[in-house]
PyMOL CGO cylinders between C-alpha atoms (Angstrom):
from pymol import cmd
from pymol.cgo import CYLINDER

trace = [
    CYLINDER, -36.60, 19.31, 6.63, -33.92, 16.78, 6.05, 0.3, 1, 1, 1, 1, 1, 1,
    CYLINDER, -33.92, 16.78, 6.05, -30.64, 17.43, 7.53, 0.3, 1, 1, 1, 1, 1, 1,
    CYLINDER, -30.64, 17.43, 7.53, -27.60, 16.45, 5.29, 0.3, 1, 1, 1, 1, 1, 1,
    CYLINDER, -27.60, 16.45, 5.29, -24.51, 16.97, 7.52, 0.3, 1, 1, 1, 1, 1, 1,
    CYLINDER, -24.51, 16.97, 7.52, -23.04, 18.22, 3.98, 0.3, 1, 1, 1, 1, 1, 1,
    CYLINDER, -23.04, 18.22, 3.98, -20.30, 20.39, 5.58, 0.3, 1, 1, 1, 1, 1, 1,
    CYLINDER, -20.30, 20.39, 5.58, -18.79, 17.43, 7.45, 0.3, 1, 1, 1, 1, 1, 1,
    CYLINDER, -18.79, 17.43, 7.45, -19.42, 14.99, 4.47, 0.3, 1, 1, 1, 1, 1, 1,
    CYLINDER, -19.42, 14.99, 4.47, -17.56, 17.30, 2.20, 0.3, 1, 1, 1, 1, 1, 1,
    CYLINDER, -17.56, 17.30, 2.20, -14.71, 17.81, 4.56, 0.3, 1, 1, 1, 1, 1, 1,
    CYLINDER, -14.71, 17.81, 4.56, -14.42, 14.03, 4.94, 0.3, 1, 1, 1, 1, 1, 1,
    CYLINDER, -14.42, 14.03, 4.94, -14.48, 13.54, 1.17, 0.3, 1, 1, 1, 1, 1, 1,
    CYLINDER, -14.48, 13.54, 1.17, -12.01, 16.09, 0.52, 0.3, 1, 1, 1, 1, 1, 1,
    CYLINDER, -12.01, 16.09, 0.52, -9.63, 14.58, 3.21, 0.3, 1, 1, 1, 1, 1, 1,
    CYLINDER, -9.63, 14.58, 3.21, -9.96, 11.23, 1.24, 0.3, 1, 1, 1, 1, 1, 1,
    CYLINDER, -9.96, 11.23, 1.24, -9.09, 12.92, -2.05, 0.3, 1, 1, 1, 1, 1, 1,
    CYLINDER, -9.09, 12.92, -2.05, -6.40, 14.88, -0.53, 0.3, 1, 1, 1, 1, 1, 1,
    CYLINDER, -6.40, 14.88, -0.53, -4.82, 11.48, 0.64, 0.3, 1, 1, 1, 1, 1, 1,
    CYLINDER, -4.82, 11.48, 0.64, -5.32, 9.97, -2.95, 0.3, 1, 1, 1, 1, 1, 1,
    CYLINDER, -5.32, 9.97, -2.95, -3.13, 12.92, -4.18, 0.3, 1, 1, 1, 1, 1, 1,
    CYLINDER, -3.13, 12.92, -4.18, -0.67, 11.47, -6.73, 0.3, 1, 1, 1, 1, 1, 1,
    CYLINDER, -0.67, 11.47, -6.73, -2.69, 8.43, -7.73, 0.3, 1, 1, 1, 1, 1, 1,
    CYLINDER, -2.69, 8.43, -7.73, -3.47, 7.82, -11.27, 0.3, 1, 1, 1, 1, 1, 1,
    CYLINDER, -3.47, 7.82, -11.27, -6.91, 8.25, -13.09, 0.3, 1, 1, 1, 1, 1, 1,
    CYLINDER, -6.91, 8.25, -13.09, -9.89, 7.71, -11.13, 0.3, 1, 1, 1, 1, 1, 1,
    CYLINDER, -9.89, 7.71, -11.13, -8.32, 6.89, -8.11, 0.3, 1, 1, 1, 1, 1, 1,
    CYLINDER, -8.32, 6.89, -8.11, -7.25, 10.38, -7.46, 0.3, 1, 1, 1, 1, 1, 1,
    CYLINDER, -7.25, 10.38, -7.46, -10.44, 12.24, -8.71, 0.3, 1, 1, 1, 1, 1, 1,
    CYLINDER, -10.44, 12.24, -8.71, -13.71, 10.07, -7.77, 0.3, 1, 1, 1, 1, 1, 1,
    CYLINDER, -13.71, 10.07, -7.77, -14.24, 9.66, -4.10, 0.3, 1, 1, 1, 1, 1, 1,
    CYLINDER, -14.24, 9.66, -4.10, -15.58, 5.95, -4.22, 0.3, 1, 1, 1, 1, 1, 1,
    CYLINDER, -15.58, 5.95, -4.22, -12.17, 4.78, -6.14, 0.3, 1, 1, 1, 1, 1, 1,
    CYLINDER, -12.17, 4.78, -6.14, -10.20, 6.97, -4.17, 0.3, 1, 1, 1, 1, 1, 1,
    CYLINDER, -10.20, 6.97, -4.17, -11.51, 5.57, -0.90, 0.3, 1, 1, 1, 1, 1, 1,
    CYLINDER, -11.51, 5.57, -0.90, -10.82, 2.05, -2.00, 0.3, 1, 1, 1, 1, 1, 1,
    CYLINDER, -10.82, 2.05, -2.00, -7.25, 2.93, -3.15, 0.3, 1, 1, 1, 1, 1, 1,
    CYLINDER, -7.25, 2.93, -3.15, -6.45, 4.82, 0.08, 0.3, 1, 1, 1, 1, 1, 1,
    CYLINDER, -6.45, 4.82, 0.08, -7.76, 2.11, 2.38, 0.3, 1, 1, 1, 1, 1, 1,
    CYLINDER, -7.76, 2.11, 2.38, -5.59, -0.53, 0.46, 0.3, 1, 1, 1, 1, 1, 1,
    CYLINDER, -5.59, -0.53, 0.46, -2.62, 1.86, 0.57, 0.3, 1, 1, 1, 1, 1, 1,
    CYLINDER, -2.62, 1.86, 0.57, -2.99, 2.13, 4.41, 0.3, 1, 1, 1, 1, 1, 1,
    CYLINDER, -2.99, 2.13, 4.41, -3.22, -1.68, 4.88, 0.3, 1, 1, 1, 1, 1, 1,
    CYLINDER, -3.22, -1.68, 4.88, -0.05, -2.05, 2.93, 0.3, 1, 1, 1, 1, 1, 1,
    CYLINDER, -0.05, -2.05, 2.93, 1.58, 0.55, 4.92, 0.3, 1, 1, 1, 1, 1, 1,
    CYLINDER, 1.58, 0.55, 4.92, 0.59, -0.90, 8.24, 0.3, 1, 1, 1, 1, 1, 1,
    CYLINDER, 0.59, -0.90, 8.24, 1.80, -4.51, 7.16, 0.3, 1, 1, 1, 1, 1, 1,
    CYLINDER, 1.80, -4.51, 7.16, 5.08, -3.09, 5.69, 0.3, 1, 1, 1, 1, 1, 1,
    CYLINDER, 5.08, -3.09, 5.69, 6.28, -1.16, 8.59, 0.3, 1, 1, 1, 1, 1, 1,
    CYLINDER, 6.28, -1.16, 8.59, 6.57, -4.46, 10.31, 0.3, 1, 1, 1, 1, 1, 1,
    CYLINDER, 6.57, -4.46, 10.31, 7.95, -6.25, 7.37, 0.3, 1, 1, 1, 1, 1, 1,
    CYLINDER, 7.95, -6.25, 7.37, 10.66, -3.55, 7.11, 0.3, 1, 1, 1, 1, 1, 1,
    CYLINDER, 10.66, -3.55, 7.11, 11.79, -4.36, 10.62, 0.3, 1, 1, 1, 1, 1, 1,
    CYLINDER, 11.79, -4.36, 10.62, 12.26, -8.14, 9.70, 0.3, 1, 1, 1, 1, 1, 1,
    CYLINDER, 12.26, -8.14, 9.70, 14.03, -7.43, 6.27, 0.3, 1, 1, 1, 1, 1, 1,
    CYLINDER, 14.03, -7.43, 6.27, 16.39, -5.15, 8.08, 0.3, 1, 1, 1, 1, 1, 1,
    CYLINDER, 16.39, -5.15, 8.08, 17.24, -7.70, 10.73, 0.3, 1, 1, 1, 1, 1, 1,
    CYLINDER, 17.24, -7.70, 10.73, 18.09, -10.25, 7.74, 0.3, 1, 1, 1, 1, 1, 1,
    CYLINDER, 18.09, -10.25, 7.74, 20.44, -7.75, 6.23, 0.3, 1, 1, 1, 1, 1, 1,
    CYLINDER, 20.44, -7.75, 6.23, 22.28, -7.03, 9.39, 0.3, 1, 1, 1, 1, 1, 1,
    CYLINDER, 22.28, -7.03, 9.39, 22.57, -10.72, 10.18, 0.3, 1, 1, 1, 1, 1, 1,
    CYLINDER, 22.57, -10.72, 10.18, 23.98, -11.28, 6.60, 0.3, 1, 1, 1, 1, 1, 1,
    CYLINDER, 23.98, -11.28, 6.60, 26.53, -8.45, 7.03, 0.3, 1, 1, 1, 1, 1, 1,
    CYLINDER, 26.53, -8.45, 7.03, 27.52, -9.51, 10.26, 0.3, 1, 1, 1, 1, 1, 1,
    CYLINDER, 27.52, -9.51, 10.26, 28.00, -13.35, 9.21, 0.3, 1, 1, 1, 1, 1, 1,
    CYLINDER, 28.00, -13.35, 9.21, 30.19, -12.15, 6.11, 0.3, 1, 1, 1, 1, 1, 1,
    CYLINDER, 30.19, -12.15, 6.11, 32.45, -10.26, 8.32, 0.3, 1, 1, 1, 1, 1, 1,
    CYLINDER, 32.45, -10.26, 8.32, 32.50, -12.75, 10.95, 0.3, 1, 1, 1, 1, 1, 1,
    CYLINDER, 32.50, -12.75, 10.95, 33.61, -15.58, 8.37, 0.3, 1, 1, 1, 1, 1, 1,
    CYLINDER, 33.61, -15.58, 8.37, 36.28, -13.36, 7.19, 0.3, 1, 1, 1, 1, 1, 1,
    CYLINDER, 36.28, -13.36, 7.19, 37.53, -13.08, 10.98, 0.3, 1, 1, 1, 1, 1, 1,
    CYLINDER, 37.53, -13.08, 10.98, 37.28, -16.79, 11.42, 0.3, 1, 1, 1, 1, 1, 1,
    CYLINDER, 37.28, -16.79, 11.42, 34.31, -17.29, 13.36, 0.3, 1, 1, 1, 1, 1, 1,
    CYLINDER, 34.31, -17.29, 13.36, 30.64, -17.96, 12.55, 0.3, 1, 1, 1, 1, 1, 1,
    CYLINDER, 30.64, -17.96, 12.55, 27.49, -15.64, 13.06, 0.3, 1, 1, 1, 1, 1, 1,
    CYLINDER, 27.49, -15.64, 13.06, 25.97, -17.84, 15.70, 0.3, 1, 1, 1, 1, 1, 1,
    CYLINDER, 25.97, -17.84, 15.70, 29.23, -18.38, 17.68, 0.3, 1, 1, 1, 1, 1, 1,
    CYLINDER, 29.23, -18.38, 17.68, 29.84, -14.63, 17.41, 0.3, 1, 1, 1, 1, 1, 1,
    CYLINDER, 29.84, -14.63, 17.41, 26.54, -13.74, 18.81, 0.3, 1, 1, 1, 1, 1, 1,
    CYLINDER, 26.54, -13.74, 18.81, 26.75, -16.56, 21.41, 0.3, 1, 1, 1, 1, 1, 1,
    CYLINDER, 26.75, -16.56, 21.41, 30.14, -15.21, 22.56, 0.3, 1, 1, 1, 1, 1, 1,
    CYLINDER, 30.14, -15.21, 22.56, 29.13, -11.65, 22.75, 0.3, 1, 1, 1, 1, 1, 1,
    CYLINDER, 29.13, -11.65, 22.75, 26.11, -12.62, 24.82, 0.3, 1, 1, 1, 1, 1, 1,
    CYLINDER, 26.11, -12.62, 24.82, 28.58, -14.67, 27.05, 0.3, 1, 1, 1, 1, 1, 1,
    CYLINDER, 28.58, -14.67, 27.05, 30.56, -11.52, 27.40, 0.3, 1, 1, 1, 1, 1, 1,
    CYLINDER, 30.56, -11.52, 27.40, 27.59, -9.49, 28.25, 0.3, 1, 1, 1, 1, 1, 1,
    CYLINDER, 27.59, -9.49, 28.25, 28.19, -7.22, 25.29, 0.3, 1, 1, 1, 1, 1, 1,
    CYLINDER, 28.19, -7.22, 25.29, 25.09, -5.06, 24.89, 0.3, 1, 1, 1, 1, 1, 1,
    CYLINDER, 25.09, -5.06, 24.89, 25.41, -4.13, 21.10, 0.3, 1, 1, 1, 1, 1, 1,
    CYLINDER, 25.41, -4.13, 21.10, 22.36, -4.88, 18.96, 0.3, 1, 1, 1, 1, 1, 1,
    CYLINDER, 22.36, -4.88, 18.96, 22.73, -6.42, 15.47, 0.3, 1, 1, 1, 1, 1, 1,
    CYLINDER, 22.73, -6.42, 15.47, 22.31, -2.86, 13.78, 0.3, 1, 1, 1, 1, 1, 1,
    CYLINDER, 22.31, -2.86, 13.78, 25.16, -1.58, 15.54, 0.3, 1, 1, 1, 1, 1, 1,
    CYLINDER, 25.16, -1.58, 15.54, 27.25, -4.63, 14.97, 0.3, 1, 1, 1, 1, 1, 1,
    CYLINDER, 27.25, -4.63, 14.97, 26.57, -4.61, 11.34, 0.3, 1, 1, 1, 1, 1, 1,
    CYLINDER, 26.57, -4.61, 11.34, 27.40, -1.00, 11.04, 0.3, 1, 1, 1, 1, 1, 1,
    CYLINDER, 27.40, -1.00, 11.04, 30.74, -1.67, 12.58, 0.3, 1, 1, 1, 1, 1, 1,
    CYLINDER, 30.74, -1.67, 12.58, 31.32, -4.60, 10.37, 0.3, 1, 1, 1, 1, 1, 1,
    CYLINDER, 31.32, -4.60, 10.37, 30.77, -2.37, 7.30, 0.3, 1, 1, 1, 1, 1, 1,
    CYLINDER, 30.77, -2.37, 7.30, 32.53, 0.80, 8.38, 0.3, 1, 1, 1, 1, 1, 1,
    CYLINDER, 32.53, 0.80, 8.38, 35.11, 0.07, 11.16, 0.3, 1, 1, 1, 1, 1, 1,
    CYLINDER, 35.11, 0.07, 11.16, 36.89, -3.27, 10.76, 0.3, 1, 1, 1, 1, 1, 1,
    CYLINDER, 36.89, -3.27, 10.76, 39.19, -2.68, 13.80, 0.3, 1, 1, 1, 1, 1, 1,
    CYLINDER, 39.19, -2.68, 13.80, 36.36, -2.26, 16.13, 0.3, 1, 1, 1, 1, 1, 1,
    CYLINDER, 36.36, -2.26, 16.13, 34.57, -5.27, 14.62, 0.3, 1, 1, 1, 1, 1, 1,
    CYLINDER, 34.57, -5.27, 14.62, 37.85, -7.28, 14.99, 0.3, 1, 1, 1, 1, 1, 1,
    CYLINDER, 37.85, -7.28, 14.99, 37.96, -6.31, 18.64, 0.3, 1, 1, 1, 1, 1, 1,
    CYLINDER, 37.96, -6.31, 18.64, 34.38, -7.53, 19.04, 0.3, 1, 1, 1, 1, 1, 1,
    CYLINDER, 34.38, -7.53, 19.04, 35.32, -10.94, 17.66, 0.3, 1, 1, 1, 1, 1, 1,
    CYLINDER, 35.32, -10.94, 17.66, 38.22, -11.05, 19.98, 0.3, 1, 1, 1, 1, 1, 1,
    CYLINDER, 38.22, -11.05, 19.98, 35.98, -10.32, 22.88, 0.3, 1, 1, 1, 1, 1, 1,
    CYLINDER, 35.98, -10.32, 22.88, 33.45, -13.13, 21.60, 0.3, 1, 1, 1, 1, 1, 1,
    CYLINDER, 33.45, -13.13, 21.60, 36.40, -15.57, 21.29, 0.3, 1, 1, 1, 1, 1, 1,
    CYLINDER, 36.40, -15.57, 21.29, 37.72, -15.05, 24.69, 0.3, 1, 1, 1, 1, 1, 1,
    CYLINDER, 37.72, -15.05, 24.69, 33.99, -15.32, 26.13, 0.3, 1, 1, 1, 1, 1, 1,
    CYLINDER, 33.99, -15.32, 26.13, 33.76, -18.52, 24.46, 0.3, 1, 1, 1, 1, 1, 1,
    CYLINDER, 33.76, -18.52, 24.46, 36.97, -20.01, 25.69, 0.3, 1, 1, 1, 1, 1, 1,
    CYLINDER, 36.97, -20.01, 25.69, 36.27, -19.21, 29.41, 0.3, 1, 1, 1, 1, 1, 1,
    CYLINDER, 36.27, -19.21, 29.41, 32.32, -20.19, 29.11, 0.3, 1, 1, 1, 1, 1, 1,
    CYLINDER, 32.32, -20.19, 29.11, 31.56, -23.20, 31.17, 0.3, 1, 1, 1, 1, 1, 1,
    CYLINDER, 31.56, -23.20, 31.17, 31.51, -26.12, 28.93, 0.3, 1, 1, 1, 1, 1, 1,
    CYLINDER, 31.51, -26.12, 28.93, 33.70, -24.89, 26.35, 0.3, 1, 1, 1, 1, 1, 1,
    CYLINDER, 33.70, -24.89, 26.35, 35.93, -28.05, 27.06, 0.3, 1, 1, 1, 1, 1, 1,
    CYLINDER, 35.93, -28.05, 27.06, 32.88, -30.31, 26.16, 0.3, 1, 1, 1, 1, 1, 1,
    CYLINDER, 32.88, -30.31, 26.16, 32.24, -28.34, 22.80, 0.3, 1, 1, 1, 1, 1, 1,
    CYLINDER, 32.24, -28.34, 22.80, 35.72, -28.87, 21.56, 0.3, 1, 1, 1, 1, 1, 1,
    CYLINDER, 35.72, -28.87, 21.56, 35.70, -32.52, 22.38, 0.3, 1, 1, 1, 1, 1, 1,
]
cmd.load_cgo(trace, "trace")
């Protein structure tokens, strides 16, 4: 007698169709098409979880740059100054401060400017 493993197969196919819930037409009803659609969707999800991090970093940099230029310093000089001052804030926090708390961001700008002026080689950069 041939053993088909049908309970496990049915369960596996049911899980796939459940994952395809909300898809349109055949992609939610038929196992063959649902399987392809779910596999593609999971590939996109995996890829875009990484892309999202990249895009948010670009957004934070743009926000910091805009606020920094209003404060009279460029983004790269601000970050250089904060590193020289050993300020351990990431770009997400700095961008949030730039958008919501202007006074705190201005204080960071002042810290960065002071660190840049006392940094070794500051006289060479001005010349």
